[in-house]
N, CA and C atoms as a LAMMPS dump frame, in Angstrom:
ITEM: TIMESTEP
0
ITEM: NUMBER OF ATOMS
360
ITEM: BOX BOUNDS ff ff ff
-5.0000000000000000e+02 5.0000000000000000e+02
-5.0000000000000000e+02 5.0000000000000000e+02
-5.0000000000000000e+02 5.0000000000000000e+02
ITEM: ATOMS id mol type element x y z
1 1 1 N -424.119 -455.985 340.777
2 1 2 C -425.333 -456.432 340.139
3 1 3 C -425.2 -457.929 339.894
4 2 1 N -426.114 -458.728 340.382
5 2 2 C -426.043 -460.176 340.159
6 2 3 C -426.031 -460.491 338.667
7 3 1 N -425.24 -461.458 338.288
8 3 2 C -425.1 -461.917 336.908
9 3 3 C -424.422 -460.898 335.994
10 4 1 N -424.032 -459.745 336.525
11 4 2 C -423.355 -458.72 335.74
12 4 3 C -422.209 -458.156 336.579
13 5 1 N -421.166 -458.952 336.814
14 5 2 C -420.113 -458.568 337.753
15 5 3 C -419.273 -457.363 337.336
16 6 1 N -419.339 -456.952 336.074
17 6 2 C -418.581 -455.784 335.628
18 6 3 C -419.327 -454.466 335.849
19 7 1 N -420.621 -454.547 336.23
20 7 2 C -421.462 -453.358 336.348
21 7 3 C -421.81 -453.081 337.802
22 8 1 N -421.732 -451.796 338.167
23 8 2 C -422.108 -451.393 339.515
24 8 3 C -422.905 -450.103 339.492
25 9 1 N -423.73 -449.917 340.499
26 9 2 C -424.515 -448.691 340.666
27 9 3 C -424.168 -448.11 342.025
28 10 1 N -423.899 -446.81 342.054
29 10 2 C -423.581 -446.146 343.314
30 10 3 C -424.197 -444.753 343.291
31 11 1 N -424.273 -444.141 344.461
32 11 2 C -424.815 -442.794 344.512
33 11 3 C -424.647 -442.164 345.873
34 12 1 N -425.095 -440.923 345.951
35 12 2 C -425.042 -440.17 347.204
36 12 3 C -426.369 -439.472 347.441
37 13 1 N -426.558 -439.096 348.671
38 13 2 C -427.742 -438.331 349.061
39 13 3 C -427.472 -436.845 348.805
40 14 1 N -428.358 -436.004 349.281
41 14 2 C -428.289 -434.563 349.065
42 14 3 C -427.196 -433.93 349.93
43 15 1 N -426.156 -433.337 349.302
44 15 2 C -425.085 -432.731 350.084
45 15 3 C -425.527 -431.494 350.878
46 16 1 N -426.599 -430.846 350.465
47 16 2 C -427.033 -429.652 351.2
48 16 3 C -427.569 -429.998 352.588
49 17 1 N -427.911 -431.244 352.813
50 17 2 C -428.356 -431.697 354.138
51 17 3 C -427.235 -432.428 354.869
52 18 1 N -426.008 -432.326 354.346
53 18 2 C -424.832 -432.972 354.95
54 18 3 C -424.986 -434.493 355.023
55 19 1 N -425.699 -435.06 354.042
56 19 2 C -425.946 -436.498 354.047
57 19 3 C -425.184 -437.221 352.936
58 20 1 N -424.546 -436.49 352.051
59 20 2 C -423.8 -437.123 350.963
60 20 3 C -422.498 -437.693 351.514
61 21 1 N -422.109 -438.846 351.004
62 21 2 C -420.862 -439.461 351.424
63 21 3 C -420.151 -440.005 350.183
64 22 1 N -419.518 -439.104 349.394
65 22 2 C -418.856 -439.557 348.171
66 22 3 C -417.757 -440.583 348.428
67 23 1 N -417.061 -440.469 349.545
68 23 2 C -415.991 -441.413 349.858
69 23 3 C -416.552 -442.832 350.003
70 24 1 N -417.676 -442.965 350.664
71 24 2 C -418.306 -444.275 350.82
72 24 3 C -418.761 -444.814 349.456
73 25 1 N -419.321 -443.935 348.627
74 25 2 C -419.746 -444.352 347.283
75 25 3 C -418.549 -444.837 346.472
76 26 1 N -417.413 -444.171 346.616
77 26 2 C -416.218 -444.565 345.874
78 26 3 C -415.719 -445.941 346.28
79 27 1 N -415.777 -446.268 347.552
80 27 2 C -415.309 -447.588 347.972
81 27 3 C -416.211 -448.686 347.425
82 28 1 N -417.464 -448.353 347.204
83 28 2 C -418.409 -449.339 346.683
84 28 3 C -418.244 -449.576 345.186
85 29 1 N -417.68 -448.614 344.453
86 29 2 C -417.638 -448.747 342.997
87 29 3 C -416.275 -449.106 342.431
88 30 1 N -415.235 -449.069 343.237
89 30 2 C -413.891 -449.255 342.684
90 30 3 C -413.659 -450.64 342.066
91 31 1 N -414.455 -451.625 342.431
92 31 2 C -414.255 -452.974 341.885
93 31 3 C -414.958 -453.204 340.55
94 32 1 N -415.742 -452.241 340.077
95 32 2 C -416.504 -452.426 338.841
96 32 3 C -415.829 -451.749 337.657
97 33 1 N -415.953 -452.366 336.517
98 33 2 C -415.421 -451.787 335.281
99 33 3 C -416.339 -450.691 334.747
100 34 1 N -417.661 -450.909 334.859
101 34 2 C -418.654 -449.946 334.382
102 34 3 C -419.5 -449.504 335.576
103 35 1 N -419.636 -448.201 335.733
104 35 2 C -420.355 -447.673 336.892
105 35 3 C -421.421 -446.679 336.437
106 36 1 N -422.615 -446.825 337.018
107 36 2 C -423.684 -445.839 336.879
108 36 3 C -423.712 -445.096 338.208
109 37 1 N -423.563 -443.788 338.172
110 37 2 C -423.503 -443.008 339.402
111 37 3 C -424.655 -442.012 339.442
112 38 1 N -425.385 -442.014 340.55
113 38 2 C -426.55 -441.14 340.723
114 38 3 C -426.334 -440.286 341.963
115 39 1 N -426.553 -438.988 341.825
116 39 2 C -426.43 -438.097 342.975
117 39 3 C -427.558 -437.078 342.939
118 40 1 N -427.937 -436.628 344.114
119 40 2 C -429.017 -435.648 344.181
120 40 3 C -428.59 -434.336 343.525
121 41 1 N -427.338 -433.96 343.725
122 41 2 C -426.793 -432.749 343.113
123 41 3 C -425.525 -433.102 342.338
124 42 1 N -425.271 -432.414 341.233
125 42 2 C -424.057 -432.704 340.465
126 42 3 C -422.781 -432.218 341.147
127 43 1 N -422.885 -431.457 342.2
128 43 2 C -421.706 -430.913 342.874
129 43 3 C -420.757 -432.015 343.366
130 44 1 N -421.253 -433.187 343.674
131 44 2 C -420.382 -434.278 344.148
132 44 3 C -419.614 -434.951 343.005
133 45 1 N -419.984 -434.69 341.774
134 45 2 C -419.321 -435.318 340.64
135 45 3 C -417.82 -435.052 340.639
136 46 1 N -417.413 -433.86 341.035
137 46 2 C -415.99 -433.511 341.014
138 46 3 C -415.179 -434.46 341.888
139 47 1 N -415.678 -434.784 343.065
140 47 2 C -414.969 -435.709 343.948
141 47 3 C -414.91 -437.109 343.336
142 48 1 N -415.998 -437.538 342.758
143 48 2 C -416.056 -438.871 342.166
144 48 3 C -415.091 -438.976 340.993
145 49 1 N -415.084 -437.969 340.131
146 49 2 C -414.266 -438.03 338.914
147 49 3 C -412.764 -437.943 339.187
148 50 1 N -412.37 -437.523 340.369
149 50 2 C -410.945 -437.538 340.712
150 50 3 C -410.435 -438.972 340.878
151 51 1 N -411.359 -439.893 341.188
152 51 2 C -410.985 -441.272 341.482
153 51 3 C -411.531 -442.27 340.468
154 52 1 N -412.725 -442.025 339.935
155 52 2 C -413.402 -442.972 339.06
156 52 3 C -414.084 -442.2 337.936
157 53 1 N -414.255 -442.848 336.812
158 53 2 C -414.943 -442.205 335.68
159 53 3 C -416.144 -443.04 335.278
160 54 1 N -417.277 -442.846 335.992
161 54 2 C -418.483 -443.625 335.682
162 54 3 C -418.908 -443.453 334.231
163 55 1 N -419.474 -444.52 333.677
164 55 2 C -419.941 -444.5 332.292
165 55 3 C -421.187 -443.621 332.148
166 56 1 N -421.964 -443.497 333.24
167 56 2 C -423.158 -442.649 333.248
168 56 3 C -423.278 -441.99 334.605
169 57 1 N -423.439 -440.65 334.589
170 57 2 C -423.649 -439.893 335.82
171 57 3 C -424.977 -439.149 335.697
172 58 1 N -425.828 -439.295 336.716
173 58 2 C -427.156 -438.679 336.715
174 58 3 C -427.306 -437.786 337.946
175 59 1 N -427.937 -436.625 337.76
176 59 2 C -428.198 -435.73 338.887
177 59 3 C -429.373 -434.834 338.555
178 60 1 N -429.851 -434.155 339.561
179 60 2 C -430.944 -433.196 339.408
180 60 3 C -430.688 -432.024 340.325
181 61 1 N -431.656 -431.674 341.102
182 61 2 C -431.62 -430.651 342.144
183 61 3 C -431.523 -429.214 341.636
184 62 1 N -430.907 -428.965 340.514
185 62 2 C -430.676 -427.588 340.07
186 62 3 C -431.958 -426.895 339.616
187 63 1 N -432.997 -427.652 339.318
188 63 2 C -434.262 -427.126 338.782
189 63 3 C -434.034 -426.321 337.497
190 64 1 N -432.86 -426.532 336.88
191 64 2 C -432.532 -425.804 335.658
192 64 3 C -432.31 -424.328 335.905
193 65 1 N -432.118 -423.957 337.152
194 65 2 C -432 -422.549 337.499
195 65 3 C -433.356 -421.94 337.81
196 66 1 N -434.421 -422.671 337.513
197 66 2 C -435.823 -422.326 337.76
198 66 3 C -436.265 -421.06 337.037
199 67 1 N -435.544 -419.981 337.212
200 67 2 C -435.857 -418.73 336.516
201 67 3 C -434.614 -418.332 335.733
202 68 1 N -434.748 -418.335 334.407
203 68 2 C -433.602 -418.048 333.554
204 68 3 C -433.923 -416.877 332.64
205 69 1 N -432.951 -416.048 332.45
206 69 2 C -433.019 -414.989 331.448
207 69 3 C -431.933 -415.31 330.437
208 70 1 N -432.354 -415.961 329.355
209 70 2 C -431.382 -416.44 328.37
210 70 3 C -430.502 -417.508 328.977
211 71 1 N -429.193 -417.314 328.9
212 71 2 C -428.267 -418.301 329.455
213 71 3 C -428.006 -418.097 330.948
214 72 1 N -428.569 -417.062 331.535
215 72 2 C -428.326 -416.748 332.94
216 72 3 C -429.414 -417.324 333.835
217 73 1 N -429 -417.967 334.902
218 73 2 C -429.942 -418.527 335.854
219 73 3 C -429.278 -418.746 337.197
220 74 1 N -430.077 -419.013 338.206
221 74 2 C -429.566 -419.236 339.557
222 74 3 C -428.733 -420.512 339.608
223 75 1 N -429.151 -421.541 338.882
224 75 2 C -428.439 -422.822 338.851
225 75 3 C -428.19 -423.242 337.421
226 76 1 N -427.515 -424.36 337.292
227 76 2 C -427.187 -424.884 335.976
228 76 3 C -428.418 -425.462 335.3
229 77 1 N -428.584 -425.151 334.023
230 77 2 C -429.687 -425.703 333.253
231 77 3 C -429.395 -427.163 332.935
232 78 1 N -430.435 -427.955 332.894
233 78 2 C -430.278 -429.372 332.602
234 78 3 C -429.617 -429.614 331.257
235 79 1 N -428.921 -430.753 331.163
236 79 2 C -428.265 -431.103 329.905
237 79 3 C -427.97 -432.597 329.863
238 80 1 N -427.729 -433.061 328.664
239 80 2 C -427.202 -434.394 328.418
240 80 3 C -425.979 -434.19 327.546
241 81 1 N -424.833 -434.681 328.012
242 81 2 C -423.644 -434.534 327.17
243 81 3 C -422.772 -435.771 327.259
244 82 1 N -422.078 -435.999 326.171
245 82 2 C -421.163 -437.13 326.079
246 82 3 C -419.744 -436.599 326.163
247 83 1 N -418.941 -437.247 327.001
248 83 2 C -417.515 -436.947 327.101
249 83 3 C -416.787 -438.261 326.867
250 84 1 N -416.141 -438.378 325.726
251 84 2 C -415.505 -439.623 325.303
252 84 3 C -416.565 -440.722 325.288
253 85 1 N -416.393 -441.808 326.042
254 85 2 C -417.384 -442.887 326.07
255 85 3 C -418.259 -442.828 327.309
256 86 1 N -418.383 -441.655 327.907
257 86 2 C -419.168 -441.486 329.127
258 86 3 C -420.271 -440.468 328.882
259 87 1 N -421.315 -440.556 329.692
260 87 2 C -422.45 -439.647 329.563
261 87 3 C -422.75 -438.98 330.899
262 88 1 N -423.233 -437.718 330.822
263 88 2 C -423.667 -436.976 332.005
264 88 3 C -425.049 -436.393 331.726
265 89 1 N -425.938 -436.544 332.698
266 89 2 C -427.284 -435.99 332.581
267 89 3 C -427.628 -435.238 333.858
268 90 1 N -427.951 -433.963 333.697
269 90 2 C -428.523 -433.18 334.794
270 90 3 C -429.942 -432.845 334.365
271 91 1 N -430.895 -433.212 335.192
272 91 2 C -432.301 -432.99 334.872
273 91 3 C -432.807 -431.709 335.521
274 92 1 N -433.622 -430.958 334.779
275 92 2 C -434.321 -429.814 335.369
276 92 3 C -435.346 -430.288 336.39
277 93 1 N -435.791 -431.515 336.249
278 93 2 C -436.779 -432.063 337.18
279 93 3 C -438.108 -431.337 337.09
280 94 1 N -438.912 -431.493 338.143
281 94 2 C -440.258 -430.912 338.182
282 94 3 C -440.39 -429.757 339.157
283 95 1 N -439.682 -429.821 340.237
284 95 2 C -439.944 -428.945 341.373
285 95 3 C -439.532 -427.499 341.198
286 96 1 N -439.87 -426.738 342.215
287 96 2 C -439.471 -425.339 342.316
288 96 3 C -438.974 -425.107 343.74
289 97 1 N -438.297 -424 343.932
290 97 2 C -437.813 -423.627 345.257
291 97 3 C -438.285 -422.208 345.557
292 98 1 N -438.883 -422.027 346.675
293 98 2 C -439.375 -420.737 347.17
294 98 3 C -440.478 -420.147 346.291
295 99 1 N -440.201 -419.817 345.04
296 99 2 C -441.238 -419.278 344.156
297 99 3 C -441.871 -420.429 343.365
298 100 1 N -443.194 -420.508 343.339
299 100 2 C -443.864 -421.648 342.697
300 100 3 C -444.064 -421.492 341.181
301 101 1 N -443.035 -421.055 340.482
302 101 2 C -443.123 -420.994 339.019
303 101 3 C -441.728 -421.111 338.421
304 102 1 N -441.724 -421.32 337.092
305 102 2 C -440.485 -421.432 336.33
306 102 3 C -440.53 -420.456 335.16
307 103 1 N -439.348 -420.06 334.728
308 103 2 C -439.226 -419.221 333.543
309 103 3 C -437.943 -419.634 332.824
310 104 1 N -438.07 -420.169 331.624
311 104 2 C -436.902 -420.539 330.833
312 104 3 C -436.217 -421.83 331.245
313 105 1 N -436.796 -422.556 332.176
314 105 2 C -436.228 -423.841 332.624
315 105 3 C -437.383 -424.831 332.76
316 106 1 N -437.863 -425.301 331.647
317 106 2 C -439.038 -426.162 331.623
318 106 3 C -438.823 -427.44 332.425
319 107 1 N -439.897 -427.939 333.067
320 107 2 C -439.788 -429.212 333.796
321 107 3 C -439.426 -430.346 332.839
322 108 1 N -438.71 -431.327 333.374
323 108 2 C -438.282 -432.461 332.554
324 108 3 C -438.507 -433.776 333.295
325 109 1 N -438.765 -434.797 332.503
326 109 2 C -438.816 -436.17 332.991
327 109 3 C -438.015 -436.992 331.986
328 110 1 N -437.197 -437.912 332.465
329 110 2 C -436.332 -438.678 331.582
330 110 3 C -436.619 -440.164 331.697
331 111 1 N -436.62 -440.807 330.579
332 111 2 C -436.703 -442.259 330.52
333 111 3 C -435.396 -442.72 329.889
334 112 1 N -434.645 -443.491 330.637
335 112 2 C -433.32 -443.899 330.176
336 112 3 C -433.323 -445.403 329.956
337 113 1 N -432.926 -445.8 328.775
338 113 2 C -432.811 -447.221 328.446
339 113 3 C -431.326 -447.527 328.278
340 114 1 N -430.836 -448.428 329.092
341 114 2 C -429.425 -448.781 329.032
342 114 3 C -429.292 -450.142 328.373
343 115 1 N -428.553 -450.176 327.301
344 115 2 C -428.289 -451.428 326.6
345 115 3 C -426.8 -451.711 326.679
346 116 1 N -426.484 -452.92 326.982
347 116 2 C -425.076 -453.296 326.998
348 116 3 C -424.951 -454.709 326.452
349 117 1 N -423.744 -455.037 326.11
350 117 2 C -423.469 -456.335 325.507
351 117 3 C -422.397 -457.03 326.32
352 118 1 N -422.572 -458.316 326.497
353 118 2 C -421.584 -459.118 327.204
354 118 3 C -420.298 -459.148 326.391
355 119 1 N -419.192 -459.02 327.083
356 119 2 C -417.909 -459.125 326.408
357 119 3 C -417.559 -460.588 326.226
358 120 1 N -416.982 -460.911 325.092
359 120 2 C -416.616 -462.298 324.848
360 120 3 C -415.215 -462.59 325.34
C-alpha cells in the first residue's frame, strides 16, 4: 500500500473452481507486518495461517449453511471473532445455492472500518 509500507492486502479466488493460489498470496504478503487477507472461502485460511498470521481475515461463500436447524447446517454459520490481536470474519452473504431460500442463516452485509495509527 503506498505510503503505508507496513500494511499489505492479499487474497485468493474461489478454491472450488481450482482458481485459488494460496502459495502465490503468501509470497505477496511475507514482507508486510500487518496483513488483511480476503478469500472467497475460509477453507484456504488453514494454509495461510501455517505461514502468516494476518491481522484481519475475511471470507464468505458458506451462505451460513443456508438452511440451519439450530446449530446444524450444511456450512459454517457466519461469525466475527477475535483471536489474540487478530480478527476473523465469515459472512453469511446474500446468496443461496440450489434452493432459493434460507432458514436460520439470515443474509448479511458488512461495513468494515479499519483504523490504524502510525508507529513512532
